[in-house]
N, C-alpha and C positions, 0 to 999 in steps of 0.2 A: 503493500501500499502507501502510497507519495505522502511524504510526510506534511506535506501544505494541506492532507485532507481534512475535513473537521469528522474526527473518528468518536461515534459514541459510545462509549462503557457501560459498564454496569456502575460504576463507580460516579460518573458525570450524567447520565443521560437525565435525571430529573433536573438538573439545572440549566440543561440544553437543551431541552424541549419545553413549548408551553405548558403549564400547569392549570388544574382548572380550581376556580372557590366558586363558592357559593354565591358569592355576590357580586360576583362579575356582571357587566352590564350587559355582554352578549356569550351564551354561552353556545356557539354553534365555530367548529372545529373540522376543519378540509386535511388529509390527509394523501401525500401518494407513492406509495410504493413502489421503486424502479427495480422488479425480482429477472430474477434472470429468463424467464418465459415470458413475461409480459410485464405492462406497467398497468398499477390499479390507483384509481380517487374517488373518494367520498368523501362527502360534509355529512356529517352527525350534528344531531343536537343535543347535548348533554344541559340541556335545564331542568333543575330541580319539578317535580320531588321525584318525576321517572329517569333521572341521569342513567343509574343504573343498566336501564335498558339501553344504550347506546343507540340509541335511535336513529338508523340512518335514512339521507334524507334526498341522497344524491346518491351514484355510483357509476362508475366506467371502468371499463378496461378495452386497453389495447393491444392489440397480440404482437408486438415486436418483441424478439427473442434477442435478446444483448449476450445470451450463449451463443447461438447460432451468428450473432455478427464477429463476435469474438476468435472463433474458431472457422470462417469465411478467409481467413492470414496464411499462410504459409503452416506447415506444423515446425518448424522450424525457425520461426520468425515468433518476434516478441506478440504477444497478446496485443490487439489494438482495434478499436471500433471504428469501422471507416466513416471517413468525412461525412458523405449520407446521411448513414444512423445518427450522428449524433446532431445533425441539421435536424433531423428529423422528429431527434426526443428533446431539443430544445424549444420546436414550436408546438409539440405537445401541452410540455408545461409550461408554455404560454397560454396555450387554449384552458387547459384549467386554471389558473390563475386567474383569468377573465371569468369562467363558472361562478369559480369562490367568490370575486367582486359581487356577483348578477343575486347572490343567496344571501350577500350581506356578513359575508365572513372576515372578522379583523384580520389585516395582514398577519399581526404576532400571531393567529391561530391556525397558517397555515406551516404546516411541517412536509416536508421531504426526503426521504431516505431510501437509502439501494444497500443492495446485498452482496451477492457472492460476485455477479460479475464485475460492478463497481469496486471491487476487493482487488481482482486478479489482473484486471489490464493496467497495461501499462501506461494509456495515457488515458488512463482517468481524470484528469486536471484538466482536462480539454472538456472532457462532456459537463464536466463541474460549469467549467469557466463559462462556458456558452448557455449552460441554462440558467446560471447567473445575468447574462449579459441580455437575454432575450423575454424574460420572465422577471427579471429580479430575484430568485427565489434561489437561497441557498443547501446543498442536497448533504445530511447525514448521511455519512456511511455507517454501517452496524458493524460493532466487532459481532463474531461468531454468537458468542455468547450472549449477547444483547440481543440478536435474530430470534435465540432460544426462546430468551424473556419472552420476547413479543409471541412469537409464534403457539409458546406454550399458556401463556395469559389471554391470546385471543380466541386459542378454545376453551380455554376454563369461564372464560366470560358467556357461554352458549349455556351454563347448566346452571343450576340452585347448588348443585355439592358434586363435588368429583373424589377421583380416590384412585391413581393409577400412573400406566407408564402414559407420555405422551410421545409422539412422533409427528416430524412435517416434512412431507415431502416436497420440494421445490424443485426449477431445472437444474439448478448449480450445486444442491447441499440436501441433504439430511440430517436433521436435529431429533436426539433423545435427550428425552429429560423426563420431570414428575411431577404428578399432580396430584396436592390432597388439600382437600379446601377445611380440613379441619388441622392442620399443620400450622401454625402459628411460623411463621416467617420463613415457610417452606420455598418462596417465591425466586428470589436470591441466591439461598441455599444449591436450588438443583437448576439452576440456572450456571451457575461455579461450577456445578458436576457433572453434568449435561456434557455433552460431546456435538459437534457437529462434522460431520464426514461430506468430503468432495463429490458425493455419489449421486447426486440430485438427477432427475429422470431425463434431461435434455444432455447432460454431461456421461451420462452412463451409457446410456443408448447406441450415443457416437463411437463410444469401445467397442460395444457388442455388437456394431456393425461393419467395425471392420476386420481385416483381413487376418490381423496378426492374434494370431489362438492365444499365445504367449501375454500379449498385452489383455485379453477377456480374463484371462486367469489369473492373473496377476492382480485385476482390478475387483474382481470377485471374491479373490482370496483377502485382501484389502478391507473389503465392504462386512466380508463375516466378522473377520478378527475387530474390527472396529466395532461393529454388531454387539460382540461377545465382551470385547473390552468395558464398551459403554454401560450395560446393563449391570456388571459386576462391580463396575464403581458406583453405581447409583444401589446398587442393593448393599455397596456397603456403608455409604451415606446414608441410608433410610432403610432402617430395618423392616419396618413394615411390607418393601416388595422382598424381602428374605421370605417374610414371615408368610407370602400369598402363595408359593412353592411349596405348598403340602400334598403332600398325595393323597388325596380323598374326592370325594365327588364335586363339591361346592369350594374345590382349591382354584388356583389359578392368577394368573394377573387380569387385569382389566387394564384394556387398551384404548386410547384414544388419539385419532390418528386424523390430522387434518393437513393442509398443501393441495394446490390441484393434482401432483402424482396420486394420492394416496384417494384423492375422490373420485380418481377417475377406475378406482380397481375396487371401491365400493358402488359406484353404478355401473360396473358388471355383475357383482352381487345380487345387486336390487334387480336388474334385470334377468338373473338366473335363480331370483329368487321363489321357494315352493309357493309362496301367493302370487295368481296373479290374476287380473294384473293389479301391481302392489299397489295399493291403495292412495300413498303419500308419494309425492313425485322427490320433495327436499330429499338430497341426501346428508343435510343436516341434521345431527343426533339418529341416523340409520344403524340399530345395532345388529350384530348378526354373532351366532357363537360361533367359540374357536376353532370346534370343529369343521364348522364352512368354510369361516378362514383360510383355514389351511389350503382347501383346494384349488393352490397355482394354476398346477397343471392345466384342470380342466380350466380354469379362466382363461388361459393363453389360449385355449381351442375353440372356446365360443368367441372369444377378440378376433381372432384367425379367420371363423368362418360361417361367424354371422354376416348376412350382407346388408341388414337393413338398420337405420339409425339404432343406435342404441341413446336412450337419453343419462345427458349427464358427459357423452363421451366425443369430442371433437376429434376430426380427422389425425392431428397432432398427436392427441392423445391415444390415442388407437397405436399410430405407430411407434409410441415410444411405451406401449405396452408391458415388450419383455422385461424394459428394463424396471419397469414397476413392481414385475412382479419378482425380478432380482431381488429386489431391494422387502418385499415380501418376505420371499424364502427364508433372506438372510436374517430376519426379525426374529422368522419362525425356528430357526437353528438356533438363536441366541436366548430365545424366551422359551423354553418347552414347554412350558405347561401356561395356555391363555383362555382365562373363561370366557372374556367377553369382548370383541370390538366394537367401539362405535364411532363413525365418521362424525366429523366435526366441521362446523361451516366458517369457524371464525378463522383468523392470520392476522397477519403484523400488523396491522392497522387497527384493526378491533384492541390486539394488543396495547399499543401504544396509546389509544384512548382508556383503556381499562386500567393501567397503569398512571396514568395522574388522578384515580380519583381514592380519594381516603383508603385504610384497609377495611374500616366497620362498614363505608359504604358497597367496595367490593361485595362483602360477605352475606351485603342482602340478600335474599329471598327472591329473586325476579318476579317469581310469579303474584306476588304479594301488592307490588304496584305497576304490573301489566297495565293493567286498567284503575284509576282511581275512583273511588267512589259516585256513583254521580249527582248528579243532585236530588236525583227520585229517589235514589235509597242511602241512608246514611249509615255511621258502621254501626251504632246499636241495631237496626233493624237487620244488614248484614248474618250479623253474631244471632242475633234472636233466630232468621229461619234455619242456620247453620244447625243451630242447636235442637231444633223442633227437625229436622231431617234427618239426623244424627242418632235423637233418640227411638227412631226407627228402627235401628240393627238391634238385633239380639246383646243385651248384653253378656249373655253366656255364650257365644263364638266370639274368638279372637281372630280377626279382619287384618290385622295390624301389618301382614304381610301379605293381604291381596292386593292389587293396585283398583285404585277404585278412585272415583273425586274428590275423597275425603283423604285418602293416604299419600296420592300424589303434591296436595298443595292447590288443588284447581275448585275446592269451594268454593270462595267469592264470586270466581267466574261463573261457575253452575249457578249461583243463587243468582247473579246477573241477570242470566238469561231465561228462568223461568216465566218471566213475565213479557218476556220480551214479544214482540209481535202478534199477541195474542187479536190483532181485529184480522190476521191472516185464516186462511182457509189451514186447517191441520196437516193434510198431505204435504203441502208447501212448506210448511215450520219445520214438519220431520225432515226434509229431504233437503233444508235449508243447512239443519244445524249437521247435518252430515257431512255435508262442503265444506261449513264454514268453518270447523274445528281443523279440517286439514288444511284450510289454507291459511286461517285468522294468523296473523300477525307472524305471516313467514319465518321471519330471522327471530323472532321473539326470544330470549332465554328461559330456559326451564322448558318449554312447550317442547318433549320427546314425542317419536314418533307413536309410543306408547303411552303418553298423556293425551296428545290427541283422537286416538281413537278412542282410548274411556271416555272424554268429554263427550266426542259427539254421538256416541252410541247413548250414554245415559241422558243428556238430552231431547235426541230422536224419540227414547222410549217415552220420554215427558209428554211428547204430544198423540201417544196410540194412534198412528195413523197407518193408512197404509202408503206403499212406497211403490215407485215404477219398476219395470224389471233393471231398466240400471242401475239403480239408486238402493237396490235390494243385493245385486252384483255386489256394491260399494259397501253396503252393509255387512255380508256374509265376509269378505273380506277382512274389514276392520276388526269381525270376530276373531278371523282366523290370529290377526297380528296380537290382538288379548289373548287368546286362548295358549300363543307361546308364552306367554309371560306366566301366565297361572289356572287351570282351565276353568276355576268358581269367577275370576274376576267378572265376566260377561252376564254372570246369574245376579250380582248385586249391582252393575250399569240399569239393567233392567230392571231390576226392585228398586232402585234410587229413580230412575226417572219413573217409574209409575207413583211411589209417593211423590216426586214433585205435581206431576200428573194431579194427583188426588188435592196436593195444598194448594191449587189452585184452582182447582175446582171448588174447596171450602170457601177459599180469598180471591172471588176474582180479580180484585185490583190489586197494584202494589200496596201494601201496606204502608200507613202513613206514619205509626209508632212501632214500635219494639213491639211493646204490651197486647197489640192489634194480634198477634198471630198467637201469641201465648193463650189469649184470652179464648180463641177459634175452635184450638185442636190440640190435640196432644198424642203424642204415640209412643207404646210399648209393644216391645215383643218377645217373643221365647222360640224355642228351637227346638224339635222333637225330632227326634234319629229315630230313624227305624230302618228294617231290614231293608226295604227297598228302594223305596221314599223316604227324605226329610220332609217334615212338617212345621213353616217358619209361622207362628200365632204371631197374627197383627192385630192390636186392640188398637183403635180409632177412640179417641174420647173426643166428644163433641158438641161445644155449645148448644143448648136446648132450642137457639131461635133457627142456629143453622139444621139442626137436627130432623126438625120439621119438616124441612122440603125436602129431604134429601130420598134418593131409591138406590137402598140397597144393593139391590143386584147389579143396579151400572155399574157402582166402585167396586162391586165384585171382580167387577169384565176388567178392571184396569193389570188386575195382579193373574187372568183367568192364564191367559197365554204365556206367560214368561218362561222363557227357555223353550217352548217348544219348537220353535221354525228357522233350530238351528241345524237339524240334521244331524245322523249317524251318534257318533261318542259324547258330541259335542251339547246333548240334549240334556237340560236341567234334574238334579235327581229330586229339588227341594221343589214342593207345594206350596204355594200363600195361604192361607185359611184367614178371611177376614172377621174380625169383630165390632161392632158398632155401638157405644153405649154413652151417653149423654155426661159431661163433665160437671162436676159433684161443685155445687155453689160454693 
């Protein structure tokens, strides 16, 4: 690296890059990531109280490969950017600066950083000078450990909690580090212990396509050895990684993968997923078991033989796939026990934003602030409705390990939607909730594929309506996704949806006060286990005024068909038995 470069180190990144404060008059931030495989630009709003969500207002990607530009020069000569590439990049940065100005981003809130390609180029200073002259923007060159930190924190920002190994595969390098949101101060320690290996997808595919077998063997050996050493060092520094390597059914490391290369591997996994068509298109938070992840040869065969478009895979990414698979195989060899693998949508830009925030704010549950309580629903009302809904769950059954809207932290989102769209037809609302759940806030942190599926199915059940054939297919595939996590989860999604439907029947309008719901209805239930079928006895206590106008057979119908239409082994073995009574005065 040229000594004239502005190098961002772990020790100075906080002072070199613009920081966040709740008292600032403007909370817009623009970031440019000049990567080896492309240039990414985004504008984000960090305004309170939703700062933790890193809400993106604008994003753009330009497919300029600086790695290809460097390697266009003769192999025996220096690694240099061609003059036309320098001009092209500097003009693009000027355009990005103009967009940031149009959005009203303060000049001091614009950050530009570069990674592996800029670190390697002999004429990087010429590129940086041209960018400064054309756009007025200075470029920070990230040291490898800072790139590791930002990549890891970008991935971490998309989840409520994390605990496992994180790898980021770009065009020029692959980083390995550690994530554990419950460990105080792990971020900097993991970045220092983690390792950046010079085997990105663009760089490695060039070696693999070379005719020199010795070079290929040397590179793959260095990649595999580097992976083993990196994991061993992280295990030494973080004992919890050693503890996960236990020979038992639930043992193994949880892996988080980010970067375009790994997301490409995830796209082919999704393309071949047993659930077809896979119901959620976003690769972010897509999770597979380690046994599925290991099928690298099958994934390579699909990439080679499938002639159509694979969602999420560009022509360039498919061309690089043998290199991506080689990195995956090196990871599998280094970490023999992999429990699950989750693909992440975050990157360096999200990580740079995330690290601007105070520690307490970084560790907030993003689902709790995804939608601030609306003017029609106060905090007290939401908690009151949540208490009523949760009281319908049998106290003698432990469902803490079963994915529900409550155990996944989706309770407030669920409550907010119970009284939404009540003027629309039930059939339309049921379909709307299925589709809205899988598309809502597409990059919202905390909304995993499982969470989206559980929320959509529960809200769909709230309307107890008919679905069109295409929507029935979506519902079945979401049920299959939930069933992979826990076979009992679909029953509770349907049951809680039916409870919400019943609650809306008893309280047709949004409650104006917390006590309103408590005065109208109370729930209690118990579970009776039988030889072939369980019976959930639900007691609904209702105010005398409301009780007089009810048709018990209509309310019983809300629960009659729970679990009957999933087919095969997924049919529930639990029957709900409803009893109505008047609330004691």
